[in-house]
C-alpha positions as CSV (number, residue, x, y, z in Angstrom):
1,M,17.1,14.2,16.1
2,S,17.5,10.7,17.5
3,L,15.1,7.8,17.0
4,Y,16.5,6.1,20.1
5,P,14.4,6.8,23.2
6,E,16.0,8.7,26.0
7,K,14.4,6.5,28.5
8,I,12.6,3.1,28.3
9,E,10.3,2.8,31.3
10,S,8.7,-0.3,32.7
11,Y,5.3,-0.7,34.2
12,E,3.1,-3.6,35.3
13,E,5.9,-4.5,37.7
14,G,8.5,-4.7,34.9
15,R,6.3,-6.8,32.5
16,A,5.6,-4.1,29.9
17,F,7.4,-1.0,28.6
18,T,6.8,2.4,27.2
19,F,9.0,5.1,25.7
20,V,8.7,8.3,23.7
21,I,10.4,9.1,20.4
22,N,10.7,12.5,18.8
23,D,11.2,12.2,15.0
24,G,11.9,15.9,14.6
25,T,8.3,16.9,13.8
26,T,6.1,14.6,15.9
27,R,6.4,12.9,19.3
28,Y,5.1,9.4,19.7
29,R,4.5,7.2,22.7
30,F,5.1,3.5,22.1
31,T,3.7,0.9,24.5
32,V,5.0,-2.7,24.3
33,P,2.3,-4.7,26.2
34,S,3.0,-7.4,28.6
35,E,1.1,-10.0,26.6
36,L,3.4,-9.4,23.6
37,L,6.5,-9.8,25.8
38,D,5.0,-12.9,27.5
39,D,4.7,-14.5,24.0
40,Q,8.2,-13.4,22.9
41,V,10.3,-14.0,26.0
42,G,8.1,-16.1,28.3
43,V,5.7,-15.4,31.1
44,M,8.4,-16.0,33.7
45,S,11.0,-13.7,32.1
46,T,12.7,-11.0,34.1
47,E,12.3,-7.2,33.6
48,A,15.9,-7.2,32.3
49,T,15.2,-9.8,29.7
50,R,12.1,-8.0,28.5
51,K,13.9,-4.7,28.2
52,E,16.7,-6.4,26.2
53,W,14.0,-7.7,23.8
54,V,12.6,-4.2,23.4
55,E,16.0,-2.7,22.8
56,A,17.0,-5.5,20.3
57,N,13.8,-5.1,18.4
58,L,13.6,-1.3,18.4
59,A,13.8,-0.9,14.6
60,H,10.8,-3.2,14.1
61,I,8.9,-1.4,17.0
62,L,9.5,2.0,15.3
63,D,7.9,0.7,12.1
64,A,4.6,0.8,14.0
65,R,4.6,4.6,13.5
66,P,1.9,5.7,11.0
67,E,4.6,6.6,8.4
68,G,6.6,3.5,9.2
69,A,7.5,0.8,6.7
70,G,4.6,-1.5,7.8
71,V,4.2,-3.8,10.7
72,N,4.2,-7.6,10.8
73,P,3.3,-9.8,13.8
74,P,4.2,-9.6,16.6
75,F,4.9,-5.9,16.2
76,N,1.3,-5.1,15.1
77,R,0.4,-5.5,18.8
78,I,2.4,-2.4,19.8
79,M,0.4,0.7,20.7
80,V,1.5,4.0,19.2
81,E,0.0,7.4,20.0
82,E,0.9,10.8,18.8
83,I,1.5,13.2,21.8
84,S,2.1,16.9,22.1
């Protein structure tokens, strides 16, 4: 079991990201919206800079899971959905 996503995918022309985590019993899709990344790394930031931010903050992003440690701003803006 790995809590590191196999693939972090961009959408909205590289402005937002999504990835799936399998924690052994449940799969979750995480969506890091462009508005959050605009605020954190700047509206004019590149796709690479945005992805670096997601990777550097992965532990905080994973806390957004329902059984996570709790979420503080700006991570409370991450969307998490349980998938089959």
